[in-house]
Backbone as a ProteinNet text record, in pm:
[ID]
protein_1_A
[PRIMARY]
XXXXXXXXXXXXXXXXXXXXXXXXXXXXXXXXXXXXXXXXXXXXXXXXXXXXXXXXXXXXX
[TERTIARY]
-4306.9	-4268	-4386.6	-4503.3	-4621.4	-4595.4	-4503.5	-4488	-4379.9	-4341.1	-4249.6	-4326.6	-4283.2	-4341.2	-4315.7	-4411.8	-4371	-4322.5	-4351.3	-4289	-4144.2	-4065.3	-3912.1	-3868	-3909.3	-3855.3	-3892.4	-4008.7	-4050	-3976.6	-3960.6	-3891.1	-3745.6	-3686	-3537.7	-3534.2	-3629.5	-3625.1	-3655.2	-3727.2	-3767.2	-3644.7	-3578.3	-3470.4	-3346.9	-3325.5	-3206.9	-3238.7	-3367.5	-3395.9	-3384.2	-3420.3	-3395.6	-3251.5	-3183.2	-3026.4	-2965.7	-3012.8	-2960	-2998.1	-3130.7	-3189.4	-3188.5	-3189.9	-3218	-3110.8	-3064.2	-2989	-2853.6	-2747.7	-2606.6	-2568.9	-2645.6	-2618.5	-2750.4	-2742.7	-2847.8	-2893.9	-2792.4	-2829.1	-2913.8	-2868.9	-2941.5	-3083.9	-3092.4	-3231.5	-3321.5	-3276.2	-3347.4	-3397.5	-3295.9	-3336.8	-3438.7	-3398.7	-3481.3	-3632.7	-3643.4	-3784.8	-3836.7	-3776.9	-3815.3	-3849.3	-3756.8	-3779.7	-3680.3	-3727.1	-3636.6	-3536.4	-3407.6	-3297	-3306.8	-3326.3	-3345	-3461.7	-3574.1	-3698	-3661.2	-3602.9	-3573.9	-3481.4	-3374.8	-3288.9	-3367.1	-3456.5	-3530.5	-3623.4	-3682.4	-3789.9	-3723.2	-3604.5	-3538.3	-3476.4	-3423.8	-3377.5	-3475.7	-3592.1	-3706.1	-3753.3	-3714.4	-3750.6	-3638.1	-3534.9	-3405.2	-3319.7	-3323.2	-3257	-3131.7	-3025.8	-2911.2	-2831.8	-2756.1	-2692.2	-2551.5	-2515.9	-2386.9	-2307	-2215.5	-2142.5	-2055.8	-1970.5	-1894.1	-1973.4	-2098.6	-2175.1	-2279	-2277.5	-2367.3	-2522.5	-2552.7	-2685.5	-2736.8	-2865.6	-2932.9	-2936.8	-2920.9	-2929.9	-3012.1	-3062	-3135	-3042.6	-3046.3	-2959.4	-2967.7
3292.9	3173.8	3128.2	3196	3170.9	3160.9	3226.7	3223.1	3109.8	3031.8	2926.8	2786	2705.1	2560	2491.5	2411.2	2329.2	2201.6	2141.5	2012.1	2025.9	1943	1946.5	1956.1	1858.3	1838	1964	2019.9	2136.2	2268.8	2262.8	2376.8	2378.7	2266.7	2254.4	2307.8	2251.8	2300.3	2444.7	2505.8	2645.1	2729.2	2693.1	2772.3	2755	2644.8	2636.6	2706.2	2714.7	2792.6	2933.5	2981	3119.4	3159.6	3071	3095.7	3096.7	3007.6	3000.5	3131.4	3162.2	3268.6	3401.6	3425	3561.5	3611.6	3530	3557.9	3490.4	3552.5	3499.6	3441.6	3442.6	3391.8	3365.8	3286.9	3261.3	3389.8	3476.4	3606.8	3690.6	3696.7	3773.5	3718.5	3588	3517.4	3558.7	3545.9	3578.1	3720.2	3820.2	3948.7	3984.8	3925.9	3950.2	3897.2	3793.7	3741.1	3795.6	3892.7	3964.8	3874.6	3768.7	3680.8	3714.5	3668.4	3675.1	3560.6	3596.9	3491.4	3376.5	3408.7	3296.2	3208.2	3273.7	3184.9	3092.6	3158.3	3084.5	2960.6	2986.8	2874	2759.8	2800.8	2698	2641.1	2697.8	2644.2	2541.6	2575.1	2479.3	2362.9	2382.3	2284.3	2177.2	2226.2	2124.2	2039.6	2084	2013.5	1938.8	1932	1849.2	1910	2040.3	2114.1	2196.7	2202.8	2281.6	2340.2	2423	2502	2439.5	2414.7	2352.9	2461.7	2524.6	2639.1	2612.7	2500.5	2488.3	2474.7	2426.7	2416.4	2531	2631.7	2740.6	2683.3	2585.9	2528.1	2476.1	2447.9	2382.5	2238.9	2149.6	2004.8	1950.9	1826.9	1755.2	1679.6	1687.1	1626.1	1472.9
4153.2	4090.2	4007.1	4013.8	3941.5	3785.1	3737.5	3598.2	3545.8	3644.8	3609	3595.1	3512.4	3507	3638.2	3675.9	3802.5	3770.5	3656.2	3614.4	3597.7	3667.5	3651.3	3511.3	3432.5	3295.8	3211.6	3228.6	3154.3	3205	3343.7	3400.9	3351.1	3346.7	3297.8	3151.5	3065.4	2918.9	2924.4	2992.2	2995.2	3038.3	3149	3195.2	3099.7	3041.9	2950	2809.9	2776.9	2660.4	2681.1	2798.7	2831.5	2837.2	2894.5	2897.6	2761.1	2670.2	2539.4	2455.8	2469.2	2372.6	2430.1	2570.9	2622	2715.8	2800.1	2910.2	2904.9	2962.8	2954.9	3080.7	3188	3317.8	3408.5	3500.7	3588.9	3651.1	3703.4	3763.5	3668.8	3550.4	3444.9	3427.5	3422.1	3403.1	3524.8	3637.2	3758.5	3761.3	3727.2	3715.6	3611.4	3494.8	3370.9	3394.2	3463.3	3493.2	3613.9	3685.7	3805.6	3923	3939.7	4044.9	4168.8	4285.6	4393.9	4389.1	4405.1	4386.7	4478.1	4613	4708.9	4679.6	4654.1	4620.1	4503.6	4397.7	4264	4299.9	4384.6	4411.7	4486.9	4577.6	4653.9	4554.7	4464.7	4371	4284.2	4231.1	4142	4220.7	4338.8	4421.4	4458.4	4491.7	4526.8	4421.9	4297	4172.2	4128.2	4200.6	4157.6	4049.6	4038.5	3939.2	4004.5	3927.3	3971.9	3855.1	3881.8	3772.1	3754	3626	3596.6	3522	3601.2	3550.1	3423.4	3424.6	3296.1	3174.6	3179	3051.1	3043.3	3140.8	3155.5	3126.2	3195.3	3180.8	3311.7	3322.6	3432.5	3400.2	3503.9	3491.8	3597.1	3574.7	3680	3759.1	3889.5	3985.5	3978.4
[MASK]
+++++++++++++++++++++++++++++++++++++++++++++++++++++++++++++

């Protein structure tokens, strides 16, 4: 997780930019960034971020 922003607002923007520009799903994003899926989910949850499937985007809770 060292290569992910720690600030929630910046992390949210980063993740949504990656989804828009490079990856078509959160699973592809996690794989493409070579992250552990469980660690990633915990990391974003601790920062108040979740995935909103109908919009294919991450949102602040």
